[in-house]
C-alpha positions as CSV (number, residue, x, y, z in Angstrom):
1,M,18.0,-103.4,52.8
2,K,14.5,-104.8,53.3
3,K,12.5,-104.2,56.5
4,F,10.7,-106.9,58.4
5,V,8.1,-106.5,61.1
6,L,8.3,-109.0,64.0
7,W,5.3,-109.9,66.2
8,G,6.2,-112.5,68.8
9,T,4.8,-114.0,72.0
10,Y,6.4,-114.2,75.5
11,C,6.5,-117.2,77.8
12,D,4.4,-117.3,81.0
13,R,5.9,-115.5,84.0
14,V,8.1,-113.6,81.6
15,L,9.5,-111.2,84.3
16,E,11.1,-114.0,86.3
17,Q,11.9,-116.2,83.4
18,R,13.8,-113.6,81.5
19,A,16.0,-112.5,84.4
20,P,19.0,-114.7,83.6
21,Y,19.1,-113.7,80.0
22,R,18.0,-110.1,80.1
23,Q,21.5,-108.5,80.0
24,A,22.7,-110.6,77.1
25,H,19.4,-109.9,75.2
26,L,19.8,-106.1,75.7
27,E,23.5,-106.2,74.6
28,Y,22.5,-108.2,71.5
29,L,19.8,-105.8,70.6
30,Q,22.1,-102.8,71.2
31,H,24.6,-104.3,68.8
32,L,21.9,-104.9,66.2
33,H,20.7,-101.3,66.6
34,S,24.1,-99.8,66.3
35,T,24.8,-101.7,63.1
36,G,21.4,-100.8,61.6
37,Q,20.0,-104.3,61.7
38,V,17.1,-103.4,64.1
39,L,15.2,-100.1,64.1
40,T,13.1,-100.6,67.1
41,I,11.9,-103.4,69.4
42,G,10.0,-103.8,72.6
43,P,7.2,-105.5,74.5
44,T,3.6,-104.6,74.6
45,Q,2.5,-103.0,77.9
46,D,0.9,-106.2,79.1
47,L,4.2,-108.2,78.4
48,T,2.4,-110.8,76.2
49,Q,3.9,-109.8,72.8
50,V,7.0,-108.3,71.3
51,F,7.1,-105.9,68.3
52,G,10.2,-105.1,66.3
53,I,11.4,-103.9,63.0
54,Y,14.5,-105.6,61.6
55,C,16.6,-104.6,58.5
56,A,18.1,-107.4,56.4
57,A,18.8,-108.4,52.9
58,D,16.2,-111.1,52.9
59,E,13.8,-113.0,55.2
60,A,16.2,-115.8,56.0
61,T,18.7,-113.3,57.3
62,A,16.1,-111.5,59.3
63,R,15.0,-114.9,60.8
64,A,18.6,-115.7,61.7
65,L,18.8,-112.4,63.6
66,V,15.7,-113.1,65.6
67,E,16.7,-116.7,66.3
68,A,20.2,-115.6,67.5
69,D,18.6,-113.5,70.2
70,P,19.1,-115.0,73.8
71,Y,15.3,-114.6,74.4
72,W,14.5,-116.9,71.4
73,Q,17.3,-119.4,72.3
74,N,16.1,-119.6,75.9
75,H,12.4,-119.8,75.1
76,I,11.5,-116.4,76.5
77,W,10.0,-115.7,73.1
78,T,7.7,-118.6,72.4
79,G,6.8,-117.9,68.8
80,Y,7.0,-115.2,66.2
81,Q,5.8,-114.1,62.8
82,L,7.9,-112.1,60.4
83,H,6.5,-110.0,57.6
84,E,8.3,-108.0,55.0
85,W,7.2,-104.4,55.5
86,I,7.0,-101.5,53.0
87,Q,7.6,-98.3,54.8
88,A,5.2,-95.7,53.3
89,I,6.3,-92.7,55.5
């Protein structure tokens, strides 16, 4: 499996905007984590960006995992970059 680093941005007023989708988002991420498809993910302290590491066979599959997230589908995440990552340590 390849690893992909995600850097994404959040919408304005993220705390109130995410409320209706938060539980579904957390359940989705827990599923991905339990199946080894996400190693870690979370927001920056200022809640402007999200960082994550996904595991997938290829970039298209990693993008599909990101875009299936309720936060992406409901515009809580407003954009993202995905880069294949080589873990040195």
